N, C-alpha and C positions, 0 to 999 in steps of 0.2 A: 581584559578579559582572564580568569583565572586557568591556569594549564590543564590541559588535558592527561593526568596521570595515569588514567584509567586506560587509555590505547597501548600501553607500555608491551610491546610483543615477549618480553622476557618473563611476564606477571604469570606466576601458576597460584592455581585454588589448592587449598585444602580439602574442599569438597570434590570429590568425585564426578568428572566430567570425561563422559565415554568421547574417544576416538571420532571426530567427523561431527561431533554435535555443534548444531546451530547457535550454541548459548554457551560459551568458554569465558571467562572472566572479566572477557575484552570486549564483551557484549552488554549483558547487565540493560537490556531492555526494559520496558515499563509497561503496566498493563494492570486490569482490574478481576479478580476471581474470589470464588466462594467454593466454599466445601458443605459437608453435611453439617460441620458443627461451626463453620466459621461465616461470619456474616462477609458480606461483599464489601472489600476493601484493596488498597494499591500493593501491588508486588511487582516483583523483578524474577528473572528467571537465571540459573545456574545451572547447566547440565540438565539431570531429569529432575531437578527440585524448584519450587516457586519459593522465592524468598517473601515473607509476611512483613512487609516492611510498617504495617499499623504496630504488631509487634513490636517489632527492631526501635522504634520510637518510642513506645511504651516502658522498653527494656531501658532507653537512655543513651542509645548508642547513637542518635543524631546530635548531640549537643554541638551547640554554636551553630547551625544551620536554621534558614529560617522557616522553619516549618511548624505547625500546628499540630494537633491530633485530628483536625478535622481532614486535615489535607490527605490523610489515610485511612482515614477510618469512614469509607464514601464509596458509592458506585460508579463513580468517574475521577479521571485524571484532573479536570480542568482547574480546580483552586491550587493543586501543587503547580499546574504552568503557570498558572497565574502570577507565581514569584518569580518567574521571569530565567533567562536563560543561564546567567551567574550560579543561580540555585539550584536549576538541575542538573548543572554540569558537578556542583560541588558534591548533590547528594548521589551521583554515579561514582565520583572520586571517593567517596567516602565508603561506599560497597564495595568499590575494588580494593580497598584499605583493607575492611572488616574479613574480606573472604580471600586476601593473599596469604600464600605462605609466610611471607614476612612479617604478618602480625598476627600476635595469638588472642589480643582482647578477645574477640568474641568465640574461638576454637576451643580457649580452654574452658569457658563454662558450657559445658554440655548440656546441661541443664537450660539453658537459654536456646542452645541450636537446636535442641528438638523440640522447641517451640516455634521456630523460625523457618526450619528448612520443611517444606510438605511438599509428600510425593507428588508430583505432577499427575499421577495415575489418580488423584483424588480430587483436583480439582476440576471446576467449571468455571471456563474464561468468559467474561462478560465485554459488554461493547465499551472500549476501555476511555472513550472520552460523551461529553454531550458533544453534539455536533450543531452546530448554530447553521450556517451555510456550507453547503458544499456547490465546488466549480470543479468542471471537466474540460480539462485543454484535449489538444488532438495536433499534438507536437512530433510525432513521428513521422518522416519524410516518405519512409518505404510506405508506411500506411496507407499514409492518405494516396501517395501515387499510385498505390494497389487499387485502391477505390475507388479513385478517379479514370482510370485505365477500364474500370466493369462498367461502372457508370455513364461515363461520358466520353471525350472527346481522348486517345490515348497520348496524342500529338500535346494536347494540354490539360493535363489528369490534374494537375495542380492548379488552385484557382488563384487568379493574379493577387489576392493578397495572402497566400500562404507564404511565402519566405520573406513578408514580412510585419508580420505581425505573429504572436503566437497565439491561433485561435481558440478560441474557448466558448462555453455558454453555461450558465447557472443550472445546475442539476437539484436534486430532490432530497434533502438530509432526511428525511421520517424515513425513508427504505431503504435507508444504508443500514446493513444488518451484519453481524457477526459470524464467524467462519462456524460452520457446523448446523447452522439455521435452514432450513430447507425453504426453496421457492417455491411458487406455483404457477405453472405456466400463464403467462399473461393473454388476454383476452382482448379484442378491441376491432376497428377496422381495417380489411385487408382487401386486395386487390386483382386474386390469381389470373384474372383474366383482365388486359388492357382494355379487351372490347366491350367487357360488361362494367355495370354497375358495382362497386363494392359491396363488401360480406361483411357480415359480423361472426367470425370463428375466433377459436383457440389460435395464438401464435403457431403460424409451420416453420419458420425459420429460425428457431433459438438459437442464441451465438452467446460466447463470452467474448470479453475482450482483454487481455491479458494486460495490467498496469499497474502501477504502482501510485501511492498516494503519499501528499506529505499533509502534517498538520501544523497548526500556526501557535505561536504565542498571541498574545495580543497586540495589534498593530500601530501604525501611527492614527491622530485622529482625524476626523472626517475632513476631507480637502487637502489632504499631507500626501505625500508617494513615499514608497520605500525603492530606495534607490538598488542596481545588482550587487552592488559594492555592499551594502548594508542587509540585503535577502536574507543569508543563511541565519544572522542572528535573529530574526523572528520565526525561524523554522525550528519545529520541536523534532521531528524524528519522521520515518517514514513507516508504511505498513504495506502486504499485497493487496494487491484491491483487484475483483472482478467486476467490471461496470457491464451488467449483461444487458444484451440489447435484442429484441424482439424484429428483426432484419426486414419481414413484411409488412408491420405495420409503420417502420418506420420511411418506407420506402413512399406508402401513400400521405402519412401525414407533414412529411418534414419542410417541404415547400410551402409556404414562404419563410415561418418561423423556427426554423431546426428541430429538434430532436423534442418530444413531448412524451405519450405514453409507451415509446418503444424504449423509454430510456428509465422513466420515473418509479418503476415496479419495482426494481430490487438492486442493488450495489451491495456486494459482498466485500468485508475486509477483514485481515488478521488479526490476531489480539494482543499481537505482542508489535510494541511502538519501539522500532529501533532509533536510538536517538541519532540524530545527524550526527553528534559529534564522535558518535562509534563509528560511524562511516567514512572519518576525514581520511584514514589512512587508504581512502582503495578510492580517491579521485582521479580525474582521468581527463586529458584535452576532450573536448565534444567534436563535432563532426564541422570541416571549413561552414562559415555561413557565406552564403554570396547571394544576391547582391551584400554589400556591407550594411550591416543592421544601422539603423537611427540613434543617435545619441545615448536615448534614455536605456536600451539596451545594449549596449555594448559593456564588456567586463573584462576585468584582467584576472590570470591566473584560470587554475584549471576548476570547472563548476559542475562538469558531468561525474558521473560514477559508476563503478566496475561491478556492476550486480547481475549473476548468472539468473537467467528465469528460465523455469522450466511449466508445460502443462500436460497435465493427464487426465483423459478418461477413462472414467472407472462404470461400465455396463452394471446394471443392479445383479447382484451376486458373480459380478466378475471379478476380472483383475483389471490393476491398473496400466493403461496402454498409454508411452509416453509421444504423445504427438505434437509438439515444440519446444524448441531450445532456443532462448534469444536473451538480450542482454539489457538491461537501462541506458549503457554506454551509447547506443545506437541514437538517442532520441537527438534529433536537431535541436529544439527548443529547449534550454535546460528549467531547473524549478526558479534559480535567480533572476532569470528572465522572464518567466511565467511570472513570480509574484512582484516585481516593476513594473511589467505591463499591466496588471490585475489593478493596481494601486495607482498608474500612473493620472489618472483622471482625478484622485482624489478619494477613491473607494476607500472606505475602512473595514480592515480585516479583524477579526476577533479570534481570542482563543478558543480554540478547539475546531475552527474552520479546515475543512478537509479540499484539498487541491490536487486531481485525479489528473495524472501526467497525461491520459490520452492511451490508446492502443499501440504497446510497444513492439513495432514489429523489426528482423534485421533486414539483412540484403541477402537472404538464400529461403527458399521455400518453407525448408524445416524451422525457421525462424519468424515466421507470422505470427502474428498474437492473435487470429480469431479466427474462426471456422470459416469465414467469408472469402478469407485468404487464403487459408490449408486447403479447402475443397474448391476454391478458385468458382466460388457462386454456385456448389451443386456439382461442377462439371468432372472433380477429380474427389470422389468419395475416399473417404479415410478408412481403412482395414481395421478392424479391432480382432483381439485374440483370440474372440468367441467366434471368429466367424462371419459376425455381422459387419456393416461399414456405417458410417457418418459422413450426411452432408451438412448437417447440422447436429444441434443437443437433442435426443430424445427424451422423452417420460423415462423417469426414473434411473437416469445415466446423475453419476457424481463427478464435477468438475474441481478439478484440484489445482490449485498454482504452488509453486514453492520456488524461494528465491535466497542468494547468499553471495557474501563475495568473499572470496579466498588471496590471501595473499602471503610471502614468507611464514606458511605453516599455520596461519591463524584464520578460522573462517569465521564470519560472522554472520548469522542466518535471521531470517524471520520466520522460521516454521512454515506454517502454510495457511490457504484459505481455500478450503473443502465448501462445496455446496451441491446438493440432490435436488434433482427437478424435481416436483411432483406432478402430477396431471391437474391441467387446469379445474380449477371447480366448479 
């Protein structure tokens, strides 16, 4: 596989990148955007500018790369991703070269630069991929332990299978939405009084779940499996993921088949896909896994990633309140194990499939990745700066998640996923 020259920490760009930007030249994520005058198309980002990849292609800057105009003149990245990991790696390497101070092929053509760099304030970001299938895992030991402690026996918080398999379920791809798109409070059956019949009503215990998600390239044919060693070659990149949860609907419905209406009404993702290539410098060792995992879940080297995560609540007309600081490195089961488990039975993954990490909770109360845990089932309400408090998410609240990796002065960020909750229809 070709070298990842775009990760060179010494690279500088001739484009002005603000200090602490999520999008230095070492990032170069991929997404889809439009403006008042530009049709939907593939883009990348550097600093406060979106890079118009369609125009770069038309102007001849992607010579000898295996792409066609249709890969960039499009409202999703699927056809681009279908070219595979080597192709997308070389695309990012080419962008890195074009925007580096060490090369002036693009910089000296100021009339090209003016066409290619679009101020981020003038763009609308779109759903970056056409998601065929969506799977959500349940891979944070701290989260699973907290939930098991609340709802079951604290001495047996984890179910017997949890330390043996990356537990997951199949979600609903049609209701995955882009950051900025509001959601309506879901309705369904809830059972406020255990001694009485259920009622039909808007959800009263609306919650977020702090997650990331990875997006796949085409996998192997039906019947074949992807090993932990191969897994990262089938992962295109990652997004921030708010997997909304209606806790009271879920409590009543989830036995025996698990999440249904409590989860399928909305899941929000950030618009920029940070490539797994860009995150390679931030690999770390994961938690010790005991008992020893079965052979197909064994792996070599570091497969976890050091990604700082934050959750904020912004009441209507109020300011942002930071309520959670967590980190992706806490996850017990890593992405390679999740993908290996997902395919060990021969299940075929396809280009654009979305795999949610599961709620990312850390070891301290301020690192819990849901309101259920942060407010401990409503017993410890969180104070807001406007004098109100939160047990769960209220109407007209906006939930914001941000994430970034940082090392040796290089920060690779995701931007944010932001969603406002509107009253039930």
